[in-house]
DOGU-892993 format. One record per residue (C-alpha): residue number from 1; chain; x, y, z. Coordinates in pm, whole numbers, plus 32768, in hexadecimal, padded with zeros to 4 digits. Example, Ala and Ser with C-alpha at 12.3 -4.5 7.8 and 13.67 -1.06 7.14 Angstrom:
! residues 2
+-----+-------+------+-------+------+
!  nr ! kette ! east ! north !   up !
+-----+-------+------+-------+------+
!   1 !     A ! 84CE !  7E3E ! 830C !
!   2 !     A ! 8557 !  7F96 ! 82CA !
+-----+-------+------+-------+------+
//
This chain:
! residues 117
+-----+-------+------+-------+------+
!  nr ! kette ! east ! north !   up !
+-----+-------+------+-------+------+
!   1 !     A ! 81FB !  7982 ! 7A83 !
!   2 !     A ! 8299 !  78E2 ! 7BF8 !
!   3 !     A ! 81FF !  7981 ! 7D28 !
!   4 !     A ! 82EF !  7A1D ! 7E1E !
!   5 !     A ! 81FB !  7AD0 ! 7F1C !
!   6 !     A ! 81EE !  7A5C ! 8072 !
!   7 !     A ! 80AF !  7AE6 ! 80C6 !
!   8 !     A ! 7F7F !  7ACB ! 8024 !
!   9 !     A ! 7EFF !  7C4C ! 7F5F !
!  10 !     A ! 7DC7 !  7CCC ! 7FE9 !
!  11 !     A ! 7D12 !  7D89 ! 7EBA !
!  12 !     A ! 7CCF !  7EF4 ! 7F4E !
!  13 !     A ! 7C81 !  7F93 ! 7E3D !
!  14 !     A ! 7C43 !  80EC ! 7F1D !
!  15 !     A ! 7CA8 !  8270 ! 7EED !
!  16 !     A ! 7D9B !  82DE ! 7FF8 !
!  17 !     A ! 7E5F !  840D ! 8055 !
!  18 !     A ! 7FDE !  83E6 ! 802F !
!  19 !     A ! 80F1 !  84DE ! 80AC !
!  20 !     A ! 824D !  8496 ! 802B !
!  21 !     A ! 8367 !  851C ! 80FA !
!  22 !     A ! 83BD !  8670 ! 80C7 !
!  23 !     A ! 828D !  86DC ! 8017 !
!  24 !     A ! 8176 !  8774 ! 80FB !
!  25 !     A ! 8057 !  8747 ! 803A !
!  26 !     A ! 7F99 !  85F9 ! 8008 !
!  27 !     A ! 7F56 !  855B ! 7EAE !
!  28 !     A ! 7E74 !  846C ! 7E6F !
!  29 !     A ! 7EAF !  82F3 ! 7DFA !
!  30 !     A ! 7DEC !  81C7 ! 7E17 !
!  31 !     A ! 7E60 !  8093 ! 7ED1 !
!  32 !     A ! 7E1C !  7F43 ! 7E02 !
!  33 !     A ! 7E6E !  7E52 ! 7ED7 !
!  34 !     A ! 7F37 !  7E27 ! 804F !
!  35 !     A ! 7FCB !  7D2F ! 80FA !
!  36 !     A ! 80B0 !  7D89 ! 8271 !
!  37 !     A ! 8201 !  7D65 ! 8180 !
!  38 !     A ! 8173 !  7E52 ! 8079 !
!  39 !     A ! 8061 !  7EE3 ! 7F6C !
!  40 !     A ! 8010 !  7F2E ! 7E14 !
!  41 !     A ! 7FCD !  80B7 ! 7E10 !
!  42 !     A ! 7F5C !  8174 ! 7CA3 !
!  43 !     A ! 7FAA !  82D8 ! 7C80 !
!  44 !     A ! 7F2B !  83DF ! 7B5E !
!  45 !     A ! 80A6 !  8451 ! 7B49 !
!  46 !     A ! 81C9 !  83C9 ! 7B21 !
!  47 !     A ! 82BA !  83A1 ! 7C98 !
!  48 !     A ! 8428 !  8422 ! 7C88 !
!  49 !     A ! 84CC !  82EF ! 7C49 !
!  50 !     A ! 8543 !  8285 ! 7D83 !
!  51 !     A ! 85D1 !  80F2 ! 7DFD !
!  52 !     A ! 8539 !  8163 ! 7F3F !
!  53 !     A ! 8443 !  8252 ! 7FD9 !
!  54 !     A ! 83BC !  82C6 ! 812D !
!  55 !     A ! 8243 !  8335 ! 8114 !
!  56 !     A ! 8119 !  833B ! 81ED !
!  57 !     A ! 7FA7 !  82AF ! 818B !
!  58 !     A ! 7E5C !  82D4 ! 8227 !
!  59 !     A ! 7D80 !  81CE ! 81EE !
!  60 !     A ! 7C71 !  8260 ! 8283 !
!  61 !     A ! 7C1B !  83E8 ! 8316 !
!  62 !     A ! 7BCF !  8377 ! 845D !
!  63 !     A ! 7D50 !  8325 ! 84B5 !
!  64 !     A ! 7EBF !  838E ! 848B !
!  65 !     A ! 7F5C !  836A ! 836B !
!  66 !     A ! 8033 !  8230 ! 833B !
!  67 !     A ! 81B5 !  8253 ! 831A !
!  68 !     A ! 8284 !  815E ! 825E !
!  69 !     A ! 83E2 !  8152 ! 81C3 !
!  70 !     A ! 83A8 !  8071 ! 8094 !
!  71 !     A ! 8499 !  7FF8 ! 7F62 !
!  72 !     A ! 83EF !  7FFD ! 7E15 !
!  73 !     A ! 8446 !  7E95 ! 7D7B !
!  74 !     A ! 837C !  7F01 ! 7C4F !
!  75 !     A ! 82A4 !  8007 ! 7BB0 !
!  76 !     A ! 81DA !  8003 ! 7A56 !
!  77 !     A ! 80FC !  80E3 ! 796F !
!  78 !     A ! 7F87 !  805B ! 7919 !
!  79 !     A ! 7E62 !  812E ! 78A3 !
!  80 !     A ! 7F00 !  826B ! 78ED !
!  81 !     A ! 7F43 !  8200 ! 7A2C !
!  82 !     A ! 8074 !  81D8 ! 7AEE !
!  83 !     A ! 8099 !  809B ! 7BD9 !
!  84 !     A ! 81A8 !  8048 ! 7CE7 !
!  85 !     A ! 81F1 !  7F0C ! 7DB9 !
!  86 !     A ! 8251 !  7F95 ! 7F0E !
!  87 !     A ! 831E !  7EAA ! 8008 !
!  88 !     A ! 8324 !  7F2B ! 8142 !
!  89 !     A ! 8490 !  7F41 ! 8212 !
!  90 !     A ! 83FA !  7FFA ! 8317 !
!  91 !     A ! 828F !  8005 ! 83C2 !
!  92 !     A ! 826A !  802C ! 8533 !
!  93 !     A ! 81A1 !  7F2C ! 85F8 !
!  94 !     A ! 807C !  8010 ! 863B !
!  95 !     A ! 8084 !  8071 ! 84FE !
!  96 !     A ! 8081 !  7EDC ! 8465 !
!  97 !     A ! 7F6F !  7EC5 ! 855C !
!  98 !     A ! 7E84 !  7F9A ! 84EF !
!  99 !     A ! 7ED6 !  7EF2 ! 836B !
! 100 !     A ! 7E85 !  7DA3 ! 83F6 !
! 101 !     A ! 7D33 !  7E30 ! 849B !
! 102 !     A ! 7CDC !  7EE3 ! 834F !
! 103 !     A ! 7D13 !  7DB8 ! 8288 !
! 104 !     A ! 7C2D !  7CD2 ! 8393 !
! 105 !     A ! 7B13 !  7DCD ! 8383 !
! 106 !     A ! 7B34 !  7E32 ! 81FB !
! 107 !     A ! 7B89 !  7D15 ! 8155 !
! 108 !     A ! 7ACD !  7BFA ! 822C !
! 109 !     A ! 7A46 !  7B63 ! 8104 !
! 110 !     A ! 7B7F !  7B18 ! 804B !
! 111 !     A ! 7C35 !  7A8C ! 8187 !
! 112 !     A ! 7B42 !  799E ! 81CE !
! 113 !     A ! 7B44 !  7941 ! 806D !
! 114 !     A ! 7CE6 !  78F2 ! 8066 !
! 115 !     A ! 7CE0 !  7864 ! 81C1 !
! 116 !     A ! 7B99 !  777B ! 81E5 !
! 117 !     A ! 7B5C !  7723 ! 807C !
+-----+-------+------+-------+------+
//
């Protein structure tokens, strides 16, 4: 299979809260992997079938949620979980900086092994 990703994905495997556009209540998801242009998330329940979505997600309890608009290039079900590939179509620079800082802080060993191995 040809690798089409432009950036490496950093394994995160972190539970996060997600707010979908038009819904006041949050739901839980697992951020499987992440980079500055997209991420893979999984849910216990299927999301509405949409080609794009607006959502906010919190990667920690101490900061505001990160707001994105994303395309959904793929989805799959595996062992009772629903996985979605999200390609960010809109994310502001300050949120992109926060994601970058999260990756550097929490994925340092992966970062180091990819670039200085």
